[in-house]
C-alpha positions as CSV (number, residue, x, y, z in Angstrom):
1,M,-51.2,57.8,138.3
2,F,-47.9,58.3,140.1
3,L,-46.7,56.9,143.5
4,G,-44.7,59.2,145.7
5,I,-43.3,58.1,149.0
6,D,-41.4,60.2,151.5
7,I,-39.6,58.7,154.5
8,G,-39.2,61.4,157.3
9,T,-37.9,61.5,160.8
10,G,-41.2,60.8,162.4
11,S,-43.2,59.0,159.7
12,S,-43.3,57.7,156.1
13,K,-46.0,59.1,153.8
14,G,-47.2,57.6,150.5
15,V,-49.5,59.3,148.0
16,L,-51.1,58.4,144.7
17,V,-51.6,61.4,142.4
18,S,-53.2,61.8,138.9
19,R,-51.6,63.6,136.0
20,D,-53.5,66.8,136.8
21,G,-52.2,66.8,140.5
22,R,-55.3,65.4,142.2
23,I,-54.5,63.2,145.2
24,L,-56.3,59.9,144.7
25,D,-55.2,58.2,147.9
26,R,-52.7,58.6,150.8
27,E,-51.3,56.5,153.6
28,T,-49.0,57.2,156.6
29,V,-46.9,55.0,158.8
30,E,-45.3,56.4,162.0
31,H,-41.9,55.3,163.3
32,T,-39.4,56.3,166.0
33,V,-35.7,57.3,165.5
34,S,-33.1,55.3,167.4
35,T,-30.7,57.2,169.7
36,P,-28.3,54.6,171.1
37,Q,-25.9,57.3,172.5
38,P,-26.2,61.1,173.0
39,G,-25.7,62.8,169.7
40,W,-26.4,59.6,167.7
41,Y,-29.5,59.3,165.5
42,E,-30.1,56.2,163.5
43,F,-32.6,54.0,161.6
44,D,-32.5,50.4,160.5
45,A,-32.7,50.9,156.7
46,E,-33.9,47.4,156.0
47,L,-36.4,46.8,158.8
48,V,-37.8,50.3,158.9
49,W,-37.3,52.1,155.7
50,W,-37.5,49.2,153.2
51,A,-40.3,47.5,155.2
52,E,-42.3,50.7,155.2
53,I,-41.9,51.1,151.4
54,Q,-43.4,47.7,151.1
55,Q,-46.2,48.4,153.5
56,L,-47.2,51.8,152.0
57,S,-47.0,50.5,148.4
58,K,-49.1,47.5,149.0
59,A,-51.8,49.4,151.0
60,L,-52.1,52.1,148.3
61,L,-52.0,49.9,145.3
62,A,-54.4,47.4,146.7
63,R,-57.1,50.2,146.8
64,S,-56.6,51.4,143.3
65,T,-57.3,50.1,139.8
66,E,-55.6,52.9,137.9
67,P,-52.4,52.1,135.9
68,L,-49.2,53.2,137.6
69,E,-46.9,55.2,135.4
70,G,-44.0,55.9,137.7
71,V,-42.5,55.8,141.2
72,C,-40.3,58.2,143.2
73,V,-39.1,58.2,146.8
74,S,-37.5,61.0,148.8
75,G,-36.3,60.9,152.4
76,M,-34.5,62.8,155.2
77,G,-31.0,63.4,154.3
78,P,-28.2,63.3,153.6
79,C,-27.9,60.0,155.5
80,L,-25.2,57.4,155.4
81,V,-26.3,53.9,154.5
82,V,-23.5,51.4,153.9
83,T,-24.2,48.0,152.3
84,D,-22.4,44.9,151.0
85,E,-22.5,43.9,147.3
86,A,-26.1,42.6,147.6
87,F,-27.4,45.9,149.1
88,R,-27.6,44.4,152.6
89,P,-27.0,47.2,155.2
90,L,-24.0,46.5,157.4
91,R,-25.1,48.8,160.2
92,P,-27.9,51.1,161.1
93,A,-28.2,54.2,158.8
94,I,-26.6,57.4,160.3
95,L,-28.9,60.4,159.9
96,Y,-28.3,63.9,158.6
97,G,-27.1,66.9,160.7
98,V,-29.0,65.9,163.8
99,D,-26.4,63.2,164.3
100,S,-23.3,64.9,165.7
101,R,-20.9,61.9,166.3
102,A,-18.3,63.0,163.8
103,G,-17.1,66.2,165.3
104,Q,-13.4,65.1,165.5
105,E,-13.5,63.9,161.9
106,I,-14.8,67.3,160.7
107,G,-11.6,68.8,162.2
108,E,-9.4,66.1,160.6
109,L,-10.8,66.6,157.1
110,N,-10.5,70.4,157.4
111,Q,-6.8,69.9,158.1
112,E,-6.2,67.2,155.5
113,I,-8.2,68.8,152.6
114,G,-8.2,72.4,153.6
115,A,-11.3,74.2,154.9
116,Q,-11.0,76.9,152.3
117,S,-10.7,74.4,149.4
118,I,-13.8,72.6,150.8
119,F,-15.8,75.8,150.9
120,E,-14.8,76.9,147.4
121,R,-15.5,73.6,145.7
122,C,-18.5,72.4,147.8
123,G,-20.2,75.7,148.6
124,K,-20.3,75.2,152.3
125,Q,-18.3,74.4,155.4
126,L,-18.1,70.9,156.9
127,S,-20.7,70.4,159.6
128,T,-22.7,67.7,161.2
129,Q,-24.8,67.8,158.0
130,S,-21.8,66.5,156.0
131,V,-21.5,62.9,154.9
132,G,-17.7,62.7,154.5
133,P,-16.9,63.0,158.2
134,K,-19.4,60.3,159.0
135,I,-17.7,57.9,156.5
136,R,-14.4,58.8,158.2
137,W,-16.0,58.1,161.6
138,L,-17.0,54.7,160.4
139,A,-13.4,53.9,159.2
140,H,-12.1,55.0,162.7
141,H,-14.7,53.4,165.0
142,Q,-16.1,50.4,163.0
143,P,-13.2,49.4,160.7
144,E,-14.6,46.0,160.0
145,V,-17.9,47.5,158.7
146,F,-15.9,50.0,156.6
147,A,-13.8,47.2,155.1
148,A,-16.9,45.3,154.1
149,T,-18.7,48.3,152.5
150,R,-19.2,48.1,148.8
151,H,-21.9,50.7,148.3
152,I,-22.5,54.1,149.9
153,F,-26.1,55.3,149.8
154,S,-28.3,58.0,151.2
155,L,-31.9,57.1,152.0
156,N,-33.6,57.6,148.6
157,S,-30.8,56.0,146.7
158,F,-30.9,52.9,149.0
159,I,-34.6,52.5,148.2
160,V,-33.8,53.0,144.5
161,A,-31.3,50.1,144.7
162,K,-33.8,47.9,146.5
163,L,-36.4,48.6,143.8
164,T,-34.2,48.5,140.7
165,G,-30.8,47.1,141.5
166,E,-29.2,50.3,140.4
167,Y,-26.3,52.1,142.3
168,I,-27.0,55.8,141.9
169,Q,-26.9,59.1,143.8
170,D,-28.9,62.1,142.8
171,H,-27.0,65.3,142.2
172,H,-28.7,67.2,145.0
173,T,-28.0,64.6,147.7
174,A,-24.4,64.3,146.3
175,S,-24.1,68.1,146.7
176,Q,-24.8,67.7,150.4
177,S,-22.3,64.9,150.7
178,D,-19.4,67.2,151.5
179,P,-16.5,67.2,150.8
180,L,-17.1,64.6,148.0
181,Y,-18.9,66.6,145.3
182,D,-17.8,69.7,143.3
183,L,-20.7,72.2,142.7
184,H,-18.9,73.8,139.8
185,S,-18.4,70.6,137.7
186,N,-21.4,68.8,139.0
187,D,-19.3,65.7,139.6
188,W,-17.6,63.7,142.3
189,I,-14.1,64.9,143.5
190,P,-12.1,61.8,142.9
191,E,-9.2,62.7,145.2
192,N,-11.5,63.5,148.1
193,W,-13.5,60.3,147.6
194,A,-10.3,58.3,147.7
195,T,-9.1,60.1,150.8
196,I,-12.4,59.4,152.6
197,A,-14.0,56.3,151.0
198,G,-10.9,54.5,149.7
199,D,-11.7,52.0,147.0
200,I,-15.5,51.9,147.6
201,P,-17.1,52.5,144.1
202,R,-18.6,55.9,143.4
203,P,-22.4,55.8,142.6
204,R,-23.6,57.0,139.2
205,L,-24.8,60.6,139.3
206,V,-28.3,61.4,138.1
207,W,-30.7,64.3,138.4
208,P,-33.7,63.9,140.8
209,T,-36.2,63.7,138.0
210,E,-34.3,61.2,135.9
211,I,-35.6,57.6,135.4
212,V,-32.8,55.4,136.8
213,G,-34.3,51.9,136.3
214,K,-37.4,49.8,136.5
215,V,-38.9,47.8,139.3
216,T,-37.5,44.3,139.4
217,A,-39.6,41.1,139.7
218,K,-38.2,40.5,143.2
219,A,-39.1,44.1,144.3
220,A,-42.5,43.8,142.7
221,A,-43.3,40.7,144.7
222,L,-42.4,42.5,147.9
223,T,-44.0,45.9,147.2
224,G,-47.0,45.2,144.9
225,I,-45.5,47.7,142.4
226,P,-45.8,46.1,139.0
227,A,-42.5,44.8,137.6
228,G,-41.1,47.2,134.9
229,T,-42.6,50.4,136.5
230,P,-40.2,53.3,135.9
231,V,-38.4,54.5,139.0
232,V,-37.3,58.2,139.2
233,A,-34.2,59.0,141.4
234,G,-35.8,61.3,143.9
235,T,-33.8,63.4,146.5
236,V,-33.7,64.8,150.0
237,D,-37.1,65.5,151.5
238,A,-36.8,69.2,152.0
239,W,-36.1,69.8,148.3
240,A,-38.9,67.4,147.3
241,E,-41.2,69.5,149.5
242,A,-39.9,72.7,148.0
243,F,-40.6,71.2,144.6
244,S,-44.2,70.3,145.7
245,A,-44.8,73.9,146.8
246,G,-43.7,75.4,143.5
247,V,-40.4,76.8,144.9
248,R,-38.5,76.6,141.6
249,Q,-37.7,80.1,140.4
250,P,-34.8,82.4,141.6
251,G,-35.9,84.2,144.7
252,D,-38.5,81.6,145.6
253,T,-37.9,80.5,149.2
254,M,-39.4,77.6,151.2
255,L,-39.7,77.5,155.0
256,M,-40.4,73.9,156.1
257,Y,-42.0,73.3,159.5
258,G,-41.0,69.8,160.3
259,S,-39.1,67.8,162.9
260,T,-36.4,70.4,162.1
261,L,-36.8,73.8,160.5
262,F,-35.5,73.9,156.9
263,V,-35.1,76.8,154.5
264,V,-34.4,76.5,150.7
265,Q,-33.9,79.6,148.4
266,M,-33.6,79.1,144.7
267,L,-30.7,81.1,143.1
268,A,-30.2,82.8,139.8
269,G,-26.4,82.0,139.9
270,Y,-23.8,80.6,142.2
271,Q,-23.7,82.2,145.7
272,A,-22.0,81.0,148.9
273,H,-22.2,82.1,152.5
274,E,-20.1,80.6,155.3
275,K,-23.2,80.1,157.5
276,L,-25.4,78.6,154.7
277,W,-25.3,75.6,152.4
278,T,-25.1,76.0,148.6
279,T,-26.4,72.9,146.8
280,T,-27.9,71.9,143.5
281,G,-31.6,72.1,143.1
282,V,-34.1,69.5,141.8
283,D,-34.4,70.7,138.3
284,R,-31.3,70.1,136.1
285,E,-28.4,72.5,136.6
286,T,-30.2,74.7,139.2
287,L,-28.7,76.0,142.4
288,S,-30.1,76.8,145.9
289,L,-29.0,78.2,149.2
290,A,-30.2,76.3,152.2
291,A,-30.2,76.2,156.0
292,G,-31.5,73.8,158.6
293,T,-31.9,73.9,162.4
294,S,-31.5,70.8,164.6
295,T,-34.9,71.1,166.3
296,S,-38.4,72.4,165.5
297,G,-41.3,70.0,165.7
298,T,-39.1,67.8,167.9
299,L,-38.9,70.6,170.4
300,T,-42.6,71.3,170.5
301,S,-43.2,67.5,170.9
302,W,-40.7,67.5,173.8
303,L,-42.5,70.4,175.5
304,R,-45.8,68.6,175.0
305,Q,-44.4,65.4,176.6
306,L,-42.9,67.4,179.4
307,F,-46.4,68.9,180.1
308,G,-48.0,65.4,180.4
309,N,-49.1,65.0,176.7
310,P,-52.0,67.4,176.5
311,S,-53.3,67.9,173.0
312,F,-51.5,70.3,170.8
313,E,-54.8,72.1,170.3
314,K,-54.9,72.8,174.0
315,L,-51.3,74.0,174.2
316,I,-51.8,76.3,171.2
317,T,-54.9,77.8,172.8
318,E,-53.0,78.5,176.0
319,A,-50.0,80.0,174.1
320,S,-52.4,82.1,172.0
321,A,-53.6,83.8,175.2
322,I,-50.1,84.8,176.1
323,P,-48.9,88.2,174.8
324,A,-46.1,88.4,172.2
325,G,-42.7,88.0,173.9
326,S,-44.1,85.4,176.5
327,N,-43.9,88.0,179.3
328,G,-40.1,88.2,179.0
329,L,-39.3,84.5,178.6
330,L,-36.7,83.6,176.0
331,L,-35.7,80.1,174.7
332,L,-32.7,79.0,172.7
333,P,-33.9,76.0,170.7
334,Y,-30.5,74.2,170.7
335,F,-31.8,71.0,172.4
336,A,-29.9,68.8,169.9
337,G,-27.0,71.0,169.3
338,E,-27.5,73.4,166.3
339,R,-26.8,73.4,162.6
340,T,-27.6,76.8,161.0
341,P,-26.7,79.4,162.0
342,I,-24.1,78.6,164.7
343,F,-22.9,75.1,163.6
344,D,-22.3,73.9,167.1
345,A,-23.0,70.3,168.0
346,E,-22.3,71.0,171.6
347,A,-24.7,73.9,172.0
348,R,-27.6,73.2,174.3
349,G,-31.2,74.4,174.9
350,T,-31.6,77.4,177.2
351,I,-34.6,78.9,178.9
352,I,-34.0,82.3,180.5
353,G,-36.3,84.8,182.3
354,L,-38.4,82.2,184.2
355,T,-40.5,83.4,187.1
356,T,-43.1,81.6,189.2
357,A,-45.7,83.6,187.2
358,H,-44.9,81.7,184.0
359,Q,-47.2,78.8,183.1
360,R,-46.9,76.2,180.4
361,G,-48.6,78.4,177.9
362,H,-45.7,80.9,178.3
363,L,-43.2,78.1,177.7
364,F,-44.9,76.7,174.7
365,R,-45.2,80.1,173.1
366,A,-41.5,80.8,174.0
367,G,-40.7,77.6,172.1
368,Y,-42.4,78.9,169.0
369,E,-40.7,82.2,169.4
370,G,-37.3,80.7,169.9
371,I,-37.6,78.7,166.6
372,A,-38.9,81.9,164.9
373,F,-35.8,83.9,166.0
374,G,-33.6,81.1,164.6
375,A,-35.5,81.4,161.3
376,R,-35.0,85.2,161.3
377,Q,-31.2,84.7,161.6
378,I,-31.3,82.4,158.6
379,M,-33.4,84.8,156.6
380,D,-31.0,87.6,157.4
381,F,-28.1,85.5,156.1
382,L,-30.0,84.7,152.9
383,A,-30.5,88.4,152.3
384,Q,-26.8,89.1,152.9
385,S,-25.6,86.3,150.6
386,A,-27.8,86.5,147.6
387,E,-30.8,88.8,147.7
388,R,-33.8,89.3,149.9
389,P,-36.1,86.3,149.4
390,Q,-38.8,87.4,147.0
391,R,-41.5,84.9,147.9
392,L,-41.7,82.8,151.1
393,V,-43.8,79.6,151.0
394,A,-44.5,77.8,154.3
395,V,-44.9,74.0,154.2
396,G,-44.9,71.0,156.5
397,G,-47.0,69.8,159.4
398,G,-46.3,72.8,161.5
399,T,-48.3,75.0,159.2
400,Q,-51.4,73.5,160.7
401,S,-50.7,75.7,163.7
402,A,-51.9,79.2,162.7
403,L,-50.2,80.6,165.8
404,W,-46.8,79.3,164.8
405,T,-46.8,80.6,161.3
406,Q,-48.1,84.0,162.6
407,I,-45.2,84.2,165.1
408,V,-42.7,83.4,162.4
409,S,-44.1,86.2,160.1
410,D,-44.2,88.6,163.0
411,V,-40.5,87.9,164.0
412,T,-39.1,87.7,160.5
413,G,-41.2,90.4,158.9
414,Y,-42.0,88.2,155.9
415,P,-45.5,87.2,154.6
416,Q,-45.8,83.5,154.1
417,E,-47.9,81.8,151.4
418,V,-49.4,78.5,152.6
419,P,-50.2,75.9,149.9
420,A,-53.6,74.2,149.9
421,E,-52.0,70.8,149.8
422,T,-49.8,70.2,152.8
423,I,-48.9,66.5,152.5
424,G,-45.5,67.7,151.4
425,A,-42.5,65.8,150.0
426,S,-44.4,62.7,148.8
427,Y,-46.5,65.0,146.6
428,G,-43.3,66.5,145.2
429,D,-42.1,62.9,144.6
430,A,-45.2,62.1,142.5
431,L,-44.6,65.3,140.5
432,M,-41.0,64.3,139.9
433,A,-42.2,60.9,138.7
434,A,-44.7,62.5,136.4
435,I,-42.0,64.8,134.9
436,G,-39.3,62.1,134.8
437,T,-41.6,59.7,132.8
438,G,-42.5,62.4,130.4
439,S,-46.2,62.2,131.4
440,V,-46.3,66.0,132.1
441,E,-44.3,68.9,130.9
442,V,-41.0,69.7,132.7
443,G,-42.3,73.0,134.0
444,T,-45.5,71.6,135.4
445,D,-46.5,72.9,138.9
446,W,-49.3,71.4,140.9
447,A,-49.1,73.9,143.8
448,E,-52.1,76.0,144.7
449,I,-51.9,78.7,147.5
450,S,-54.6,78.5,150.2
451,H,-53.9,81.7,152.1
452,T,-51.1,84.2,153.1
453,V,-49.9,84.9,156.6
454,R,-49.0,88.6,157.0
455,P,-46.8,90.1,159.8
456,N,-48.7,91.9,162.6
457,P,-47.0,95.4,163.0
458,E,-48.2,95.6,166.6
459,H,-45.6,92.9,167.6
460,Q,-42.7,94.5,165.7
461,E,-41.2,96.4,168.6
462,I,-41.2,93.6,171.2
463,Y,-39.9,91.0,168.8
464,A,-37.1,93.4,167.6
465,E,-36.0,93.8,171.3
466,L,-36.2,90.1,172.0
467,Y,-34.3,89.3,168.8
468,Q,-31.3,91.3,170.0
469,A,-31.4,89.4,173.3
470,F,-31.7,86.1,171.5
471,S,-28.7,86.9,169.3
472,A,-26.6,87.9,172.3
473,L,-27.5,84.9,174.5
474,Y,-25.6,82.1,172.7
475,P,-22.2,83.9,172.6
476,A,-22.7,84.8,176.3
477,T,-23.5,81.2,177.4
478,K,-21.4,79.1,174.8
479,E,-18.7,78.1,177.2
480,T,-21.1,77.1,179.9
481,M,-23.1,75.0,177.3
482,H,-19.9,73.2,176.3
483,Q,-19.0,72.5,179.9
484,L,-22.4,71.0,180.5
485,T,-22.2,69.0,177.3
486,R,-18.9,67.4,178.5
487,L,-20.6,66.4,181.7
488,Q,-23.5,64.9,179.7
489,K,-21.1,62.7,177.8
């Protein structure tokens, strides 16, 4: 059997899977992100991430007598984890694009290296998703930490180091660590690394399905994973989830309903778009186009909390009774700034069209619709950059809401295939472990489709009109948003 663990924004999930893809056991641990300042999103890599790896591994393996053939871990990313020589974190980990602290550093690096050069070599513009500006932020604001740093990790590579003692970075995560990685040579850019990270050693590059080491005796004592068990590199959770859903061929596209909304489209060859991210894939020498919003499930959870924490089932029932378009209510889902498609860390959430006739069901549905309009913008960009996505697969916890997936299909015009197994990235991790250890063939795909969500043509006209209003609203309110953001700071 194979152990896959994914560490997400709201929880960590572990799963044991057999060679034929059957889930033998699963375990979940919930956690809460730390937000010490507006725009900062952090986790304690040692006391949360590494501790949960130990907790999940012990719980799962204690209930099983089957031999363990391999381990793989994925996680939210790209994150910035800096450690000393002994892999001890020197500060809390800085999260992916939801953390917007490095806006000034983005501008600096665009000036120093050249925005066009970055786009041509890295396949995307610098944004809050980029790791390089966060390293520069560390050098500016916490120079004593930067000076003591001997290793730069993301989430999965930090866990690999704790398990094996190896200092690695998988190619996919590296390809999101802009402007440090060249997509054309599949290697670090030495001059950019030196400009940003100085003399901190560069990690060894590996592909996500490669075995990078074996579990040490020390790690075995802490996790319950037998010493000597092969460890596969793993990668960022969204790509592990795409892998789990069988999104591996050119034109295959994943739409992940998680804490944020994430889209991954596999490419036949190199393509780049200024509003999207070109990255490597999970399989060796593959490429993908990607996009990610800053809120999705976090927004629906915020609305639920705002309404006094009724069950999601009750809110979905109320929203289902509201007609498409929420009776003229429109929501911009920029409650944590926005990544794709506007790349504006100072954008803010907007609700417009409110009347005293609107109830919480209207607001909750408008939240779903606002996220769906953002998804449509991303899908339009994908079609402009490469080709219209040929097959859309919906994954993530949000797929449990039939209303949400229906609204997204109605707004975008795309059918969505929903896999039978929805545990997600940890399932993809187990598949990577199986492939990496040679226990199954490289092309093995465990995904089975449960059902397909098809667009409702009756909603096409109202959503087309509202989409035009949605697209015009941000440019019309951008300056006011930025003014309010300054007041919030």
